[in-house]
C-alpha positions as CSV (number, residue, x, y, z in Angstrom):
1,X,8.6,13.5,-34.7
2,X,9.7,11.9,-31.5
3,X,8.1,12.5,-28.2
4,X,10.6,14.4,-25.9
5,X,8.9,13.0,-22.8
6,X,7.9,9.4,-23.4
7,X,5.6,8.0,-20.8
8,X,6.2,4.3,-19.9
9,X,2.6,4.3,-18.6
10,X,0.5,5.6,-21.5
11,X,-2.8,5.2,-19.8
12,X,-1.6,7.4,-16.9
13,X,-2.6,5.0,-14.2
14,X,-0.2,4.9,-11.2
15,X,2.3,2.1,-11.2
16,X,1.9,1.6,-7.4
17,X,-1.3,2.5,-5.6
18,X,-1.4,2.9,-1.9
19,X,-4.4,2.9,0.4
20,X,-4.3,3.3,4.2
21,X,-6.5,0.7,5.9
22,X,-7.1,1.5,9.6
23,X,-9.0,-1.6,10.5
24,X,-8.0,-5.2,10.9
25,X,-7.5,-7.4,7.8
26,X,-9.0,-10.9,7.8
27,X,-7.7,-12.3,4.6
28,X,-8.0,-15.9,5.8
29,X,-10.9,-15.4,8.1
30,X,-8.6,-14.5,11.1
31,X,-7.0,-11.1,11.7
32,X,-3.6,-10.6,10.2
33,X,-0.9,-10.0,12.9
34,X,2.7,-9.1,12.1
35,X,4.7,-10.9,14.8
36,X,7.7,-8.6,14.9
37,X,5.8,-5.4,15.8
38,X,2.5,-7.0,16.9
39,X,0.5,-4.9,14.5
40,X,-3.1,-6.1,14.0
41,X,-4.5,-3.0,12.2
42,X,-3.5,0.3,10.6
43,X,-2.0,-1.2,7.4
44,X,-1.1,0.3,4.1
45,X,-2.3,-1.7,1.1
46,X,-0.2,-1.5,-2.0
47,X,-1.3,-2.5,-5.4
48,X,1.4,-3.3,-8.0
49,X,-0.1,-4.6,-11.2
50,X,-2.2,-7.6,-10.2
51,X,-0.5,-8.1,-6.8
52,X,-1.5,-6.7,-3.4
53,X,1.0,-6.1,-0.6
54,X,0.4,-5.3,3.0
55,X,2.8,-2.9,4.8
56,X,2.9,-2.2,8.5
57,X,4.3,0.9,10.3
58,X,7.6,-0.8,10.9
59,X,8.0,-0.8,7.1
60,X,7.8,-4.6,6.7
61,X,5.7,-5.6,3.7
62,X,4.7,-8.8,2.1
63,X,2.5,-10.0,-0.7
64,X,-0.9,-11.1,0.5
65,X,-2.2,-13.6,-2.1
66,X,-5.6,-13.7,-0.4
67,X,-6.1,-10.0,-1.1
68,X,-7.0,-9.7,-4.7
69,X,-6.8,-6.9,-7.2
70,X,-10.6,-6.9,-7.2
71,X,-10.6,-6.4,-3.4
72,X,-8.2,-3.6,-3.7
73,X,-10.2,-1.9,-6.5
74,X,-13.3,-2.0,-4.2
75,X,-11.4,0.1,-1.6
76,X,-9.6,2.4,-3.9
77,X,-10.9,5.3,-6.0
78,X,-8.4,7.9,-7.3
79,X,-5.0,8.7,-5.7
80,X,-5.2,11.7,-3.5
81,X,-1.5,12.4,-3.7
82,X,1.4,11.6,-5.9
83,X,5.0,11.5,-4.8
84,X,8.2,11.6,-6.8
85,X,9.4,8.3,-5.4
86,X,8.2,5.2,-3.5
87,X,10.4,6.2,-0.5
88,X,8.9,9.7,-0.4
89,X,5.4,8.3,-0.4
90,X,6.1,5.8,2.4
91,X,7.7,8.6,4.5
92,X,4.7,10.9,3.8
93,X,2.2,8.2,4.8
94,X,4.1,7.2,7.9
95,X,5.0,3.7,6.7
96,X,8.7,4.1,6.5
97,X,9.5,2.5,9.8
98,X,9.9,5.7,11.8
99,X,6.5,5.1,13.5
100,X,7.0,1.4,14.2
101,X,4.7,0.2,16.9
102,X,2.3,3.2,16.5
103,X,-1.3,2.8,15.5
104,X,-3.9,5.6,14.9
105,X,-7.4,5.4,16.1
């Protein structure tokens, strides 16, 4: 019998995990600043397999090799929400570029 709804992720862990991080990040001992929008805090950390990415409100993101999967796992428990697509998630979390230059206290 074939499974009518095969799951490419059999252990049911999310493929991309996202955690808002309101404070500064000092991956190299100094706070990360994104030069284009001057963001210094209010990041979204994204975990994709063993890689961690940082995303700012202007929707720019980059892999941050100094942030490890172990670091991410310390700050992440279970997903609070699931979205149908990556874009839906970024829009719902406010990291789709619409709020560029905005930071929350």
